[in-house]
VOPAGU-2260 file (C-alpha; in pm, 1 decimal, decimal comma):
REM VOPAGU-2260
SITE   aa  ch    i         X         Y         Z
SITE  UNK   A    0   -1432,5    1300,5     314,6
SITE  UNK   A    1   -1482,9    1309,7     688,7
SITE  UNK   A    2   -1121,7    1413,9     751,2
SITE  UNK   A    3   -1105,6    1791,9     743,8
SITE  UNK   A    4    -729,0    1781,1     781,5
SITE  UNK   A    5    -471,6    1505,4     782,6
SITE  UNK   A    6    -112,3    1418,0     701,9
SITE  UNK   A    7      29,4    1093,0     569,7
SITE  UNK   A    8     362,4     943,8     465,4
SITE  UNK   A    9     388,1     739,4     144,2
SITE  UNK   A   10     674,7     520,0      31,8
SITE  UNK   A   11     634,7     485,4    -343,9
SITE  UNK   A   12     788,6     261,9    -607,0
SITE  UNK   A   13     717,5     303,9    -977,2
SITE  UNK   A   14     821,1      92,6   -1274,3
SITE  UNK   A   15     999,0     264,5   -1563,7
SITE  UNK   A   16    1057,5     107,8   -1903,3
SITE  UNK   A   17    1392,4     202,0   -2059,1
SITE  UNK   A   18    1448,3     235,6   -2433,8
SITE  UNK   A   19    1642,1     -90,0   -2418,7
SITE  UNK   A   20    1329,4    -270,3   -2297,8
SITE  UNK   A   21    1467,6    -316,1   -1946,8
SITE  UNK   A   22    1213,7    -250,0   -1671,3
SITE  UNK   A   23    1356,5     -78,3   -1365,8
SITE  UNK   A   24    1204,0      62,6   -1049,7
SITE  UNK   A   25    1232,0     416,7    -914,9
SITE  UNK   A   26    1143,4     512,4    -559,7
SITE  UNK   A   27    1043,0     820,7    -365,8
SITE  UNK   A   28     918,2     918,9     -23,3
SITE  UNK   A   29     621,6    1158,3     -11,5
SITE  UNK   A   30     473,5    1349,9     280,2
SITE  UNK   A   31     129,5    1499,3     211,5
SITE  UNK   A   32     -56,9    1747,4     431,0
SITE  UNK   A   33    -420,9    1835,3     362,0
SITE  UNK   A   34    -647,6    2097,1     518,3
SITE  UNK   A   35    -986,9    2114,1     355,7
SITE  UNK   A   36   -1127,6    2280,2     163,0
SITE  UNK   A   37    -834,7    2460,7       4,2
SITE  UNK   A   38    -489,7    2381,4     142,3
SITE  UNK   A   39    -248,4    2110,7      24,3
SITE  UNK   A   40     122,5    2046,3      40,4
SITE  UNK   A   41     330,5    1752,4     -76,2
SITE  UNK   A   42     705,5    1697,6     -37,9
SITE  UNK   A   43     871,7    1424,3    -244,7
SITE  UNK   A   44    1227,4    1298,7    -205,0
SITE  UNK   A   45    1322,2    1045,9    -469,0
SITE  UNK   A   46    1553,3     885,4    -719,3
SITE  UNK   A   47    1449,1    1127,8    -994,3
SITE  UNK   A   48    1489,5    1439,2    -781,4
SITE  UNK   A   49    1328,3    1624,7    -493,7
SITE  UNK   A   50    1006,7    1816,1    -554,7
SITE  UNK   A   51     742,1    2011,8    -366,2
SITE  UNK   A   52     381,5    2107,9    -434,6
SITE  UNK   A   53     204,1    2398,7    -263,1
SITE  UNK   A   54    -165,2    2485,6    -296,0
SITE  UNK   A   55    -298,6    2790,4    -110,0
SITE  UNK   A   56    -654,9    2808,3    -242,1
SITE  UNK   A   57    -565,4    3033,8    -534,5
SITE  UNK   A   58    -250,4    2902,1    -697,1
SITE  UNK   A   59     -58,6    2577,3    -719,3
SITE  UNK   A   60     320,7    2594,4    -719,8
SITE  UNK   A   61     546,7    2310,2    -830,1
SITE  UNK   A   62     904,8    2337,4    -705,0
SITE  UNK   A   63    1188,8    2123,5    -839,4
SITE  UNK   A   64    1448,0    2142,0    -562,6
SITE  UNK   A   65    1705,2    1946,3    -762,3
SITE  UNK   A   66    1703,5    2202,9   -1045,2
SITE  UNK   A   67    1603,8    2503,3    -830,5
SITE  UNK   A   68    1318,6    2597,6   -1064,4
SITE  UNK   A   69     949,9    2651,4    -992,9
SITE  UNK   A   70     624,9    2717,6   -1173,7
SITE  UNK   A   71     298,9    2866,7   -1046,6
SITE  UNK   A   72     -42,7    2818,4   -1206,6
SITE  UNK   A   73    -387,7    2955,8   -1127,4
SITE  UNK   A   74    -628,4    2685,7   -1010,1
SITE  UNK   A   75    -985,1    2666,4    -870,1
SITE  UNK   A   76   -1044,2    2752,2    -501,6
SITE  UNK   A   77   -1100,2    2397,4    -373,9
SITE  UNK   A   78    -869,9    2094,3    -350,1
SITE  UNK   A   79   -1067,0    1851,3    -566,3
SITE  UNK   A   80   -1121,8    2100,0    -847,9
SITE  UNK   A   81    -764,4    2230,7    -825,5
SITE  UNK   A   82    -611,1    1883,8    -854,7
SITE  UNK   A   83    -847,3    1785,9   -1134,9
SITE  UNK   A   84    -761,2    2103,4   -1326,8
SITE  UNK   A   85    -385,6    2056,2   -1283,4
SITE  UNK   A   86    -405,8    1692,5   -1394,6
SITE  UNK   A   87    -628,1    1756,7   -1695,8
SITE  UNK   A   88    -489,0    2088,8   -1817,4
SITE  UNK   A   89    -121,7    2053,7   -1727,9
SITE  UNK   A   90     -78,0    1674,9   -1724,8
SITE  UNK   A   91      28,9    1677,2   -1359,3
SITE  UNK   A   92     124,0    1322,9   -1257,3
SITE  UNK   A   93     -40,8    1260,5    -922,5
SITE  UNK   A   94    -152,0     896,1    -875,0
SITE  UNK   A   95    -212,8     954,6    -503,5
SITE  UNK   A   96    -463,3    1231,4    -580,6
SITE  UNK   A   97    -735,7     965,3    -589,6
SITE  UNK   A   98    -688,0     919,2    -214,8
SITE  UNK   A   99    -684,2    1294,5    -140,8
SITE  UNK   A  100   -1009,9    1391,2    -311,5
SITE  UNK   A  101   -1297,3    1449,1     -67,6
SITE  UNK   A  102   -1513,3    1226,8    -288,9
SITE  UNK   A  103   -1236,0     969,4    -332,9
SITE  UNK   A  104   -1484,0     684,6    -381,8
SITE  UNK   A  105   -1635,7     846,2    -692,4
SITE  UNK   A  106   -1296,1     905,9    -851,2
SITE  UNK   A  107   -1172,5     556,2    -774,0
SITE  UNK   A  108   -1484,3     380,3    -897,9
SITE  UNK   A  109   -1527,1     583,1   -1217,1
SITE  UNK   A  110   -1483,4     345,6   -1510,0
SITE  UNK   A  111   -1461,6      38,3   -1287,5
SITE  UNK   A  112   -1581,8    -276,3   -1466,3
SITE  UNK   A  113   -1550,1    -527,4   -1182,3
SITE  UNK   A  114   -1442,1    -549,3    -820,4
SITE  UNK   A  115   -1328,6    -830,4    -594,2
SITE  UNK   A  116   -1285,9    -874,1    -219,1
SITE  UNK   A  117    -980,2   -1089,0    -153,8
SITE  UNK   A  118   -1002,0   -1118,8     223,7
SITE  UNK   A  119    -769,9   -1005,8     499,9
SITE  UNK   A  120    -393,7    -968,4     463,5
SITE  UNK   A  121    -119,4    -781,8     647,0
SITE  UNK   A  122      52,6    -465,4     525,8
SITE  UNK   A  123     357,3    -373,9     733,6
SITE  UNK   A  124     211,4    -577,6    1019,0
SITE  UNK   A  125    -132,8    -412,7    1001,5
SITE  UNK   A  126    -432,2    -635,1     923,0
SITE  UNK   A  127    -612,3    -497,0     617,2
SITE  UNK   A  128    -903,5    -569,8     384,3
SITE  UNK   A  129    -763,7    -642,1      36,9
SITE  UNK   A  130    -974,6    -529,1    -259,8
SITE  UNK   A  131    -901,2    -544,8    -632,7
SITE  UNK   A  132   -1072,0    -362,5    -920,9
SITE  UNK   A  133   -1058,6    -378,2   -1297,8
SITE  UNK   A  134   -1088,1     -92,7   -1545,4
SITE  UNK   A  135   -1032,0     -79,7   -1919,2
SITE  UNK   A  136    -677,0      55,6   -1909,9
SITE  UNK   A  137    -566,5     -30,8   -1557,5
SITE  UNK   A  138    -614,2    -275,3   -1273,5
SITE  UNK   A  139    -582,0    -140,5    -920,4
SITE  UNK   A  140    -575,5    -275,8    -568,7
SITE  UNK   A  141    -619,8    -118,2    -229,2
SITE  UNK   A  142    -557,9    -243,8     124,5
SITE  UNK   A  143    -776,2     -77,0     390,4
SITE  UNK   A  144    -702,7    -107,0     759,9
SITE  UNK   A  145    -932,6    -339,5     952,4
SITE  UNK   A  146   -1085,6    -189,4    1265,1
SITE  UNK   A  147   -1219,5     147,4    1383,2
SITE  UNK   A  148    -980,1     351,1    1163,7
SITE  UNK   A  149   -1036,1     222,4     806,8
SITE  UNK   A  150    -745,9     408,8     647,3
SITE  UNK   A  151    -576,3     305,1     321,1
SITE  UNK   A  152    -245,9     130,6     390,6
SITE  UNK   A  153    -139,9      26,9      41,3
SITE  UNK   A  154    -237,9     128,1    -312,0
SITE  UNK   A  155    -126,5     -42,8    -633,4
SITE  UNK   A  156    -196,6      46,6    -998,2
SITE  UNK   A  157    -110,6    -180,4   -1291,7
SITE  UNK   A  158    -103,9     -12,6   -1633,9
SITE  UNK   A  159    -228,4    -275,3   -1878,5
SITE  UNK   A  160    -142,2     -60,1   -2181,4
SITE  UNK   A  161     221,5     -18,1   -2075,7
SITE  UNK   A  162     338,3    -378,3   -2043,2
SITE  UNK   A  163     210,7    -413,1   -1689,1
SITE  UNK   A  164     411,7    -128,3   -1535,8
SITE  UNK   A  165     313,6     -80,6   -1172,5
SITE  UNK   A  166     284,8     205,7    -924,5
SITE  UNK   A  167     282,9     104,5    -557,5
SITE  UNK   A  168     239,0     321,8    -247,5
SITE  UNK   A  169     271,4     208,8     114,4
SITE  UNK   A  170      87,7     456,8     338,3
SITE  UNK   A  171     189,4     510,1     700,5
SITE  UNK   A  172     218,5     768,9     977,1
SITE  UNK   A  173    -141,5     878,4     931,6
SITE  UNK   A  174    -230,9    1178,3    1148,8
SITE  UNK   A  175    -602,7    1254,6    1133,5
SITE  UNK   A  176    -589,7    1554,7    1368,2
SITE  UNK   A  177    -266,6    1743,5    1292,8
SITE  UNK   A  178    -200,7    2106,1    1373,0
SITE  UNK   A  179    -127,8    2244,2    1026,1
SITE  UNK   A  180     -13,1    2604,3    1035,1
SITE  UNK   A  181     -89,3    2841,3     746,7
SITE  UNK   A  182     278,7    2886,2     673,1
SITE  UNK   A  183     307,2    2518,9     578,1
SITE  UNK   A  184     105,5    2587,2     262,0
SITE  UNK   A  185     276,6    2914,0     168,0
SITE  UNK   A  186     544,8    2896,6     -97,9
SITE  UNK   A  187     855,5    3103,7     -33,5
SITE  UNK   A  188    1085,0    3144,0    -333,4
SITE  UNK   A  189    1426,1    2991,4    -254,1
SITE  UNK   A  190    1740,8    3192,7    -315,1
SITE  UNK   A  191    1837,9    3208,3    -683,1
SITE  UNK   A  192    1540,9    2993,6    -785,6
SITE  UNK   A  193    1427,3    3045,5   -1143,7
SITE  UNK   A  194    1061,5    3071,4   -1237,6
SITE  UNK   A  195     957,3    2881,1   -1549,6
SITE  UNK   A  196     627,4    2883,4   -1735,9
SITE  UNK   A  197     416,8    2570,6   -1725,3
SITE  UNK   A  198     197,4    2568,1   -2034,2
SITE  UNK   A  199    -132,5    2377,9   -2067,6
SITE  UNK   A  200     -95,8    2056,8   -2267,6
SITE  UNK   A  201    -364,9    2175,5   -2508,3
SITE  UNK   A  202    -220,4    2524,0   -2551,9
SITE  UNK   A  203    -215,7    2630,4   -2917,4
SITE  UNK   A  204     123,9    2655,9   -3079,3
SITE  UNK   A  205     190,3    3000,9   -3222,9
SITE  UNK   A  206     345,1    3063,4   -3562,4
SITE  UNK   A  207     717,1    3020,5   -3590,3
SITE  UNK   A  208     917,8    3337,2   -3608,6
SITE  UNK   A  209    1138,5    3372,2   -3910,5
SITE  UNK   A  210    1466,4    3550,5   -3913,3
SITE  UNK   A  211    1481,0    3863,8   -4121,7
């Protein structure tokens, strides 16, 4: 909450369960830039395609670079509310959002049944405090840097309802005082990109049209 602007790099792996029952792992590299209260950008390069997210305080745009399609939705004028709206109304998958919210602690601890301190361990050579928490549907762990800059260095979620599938993020290249220009958060439509409509998950389904 004390960081008014920051950027961070995340190397992410995520388990996927195939129809055959085989569990495989997909990976992606994400760069996130945040300028509170109302600017956010994320760039993801991964096995399942390359995507971008832009938030300018009024709208949130999701760009699929692999398919050259994009969608823009109206969202509230503040990062926390905008992310919450996109996740709840449009089923946006954003596990790292918990670490971007200004009140990250409240979001992380909501629904927590128990917590454990597991001591000090190293993440990519950095000594960190290792904590583990239990919720009804998931277990999650976080590694927080030891010392004067207590930044998250690793984040792991285990989905107990999905045969223990895991999401893991290694966080590095933290910059807590970046110079983030306005243009970084402005979406410019790429050449020949097609706009598609992203409908709310709870949107009512209209009557089917019959051929005359």
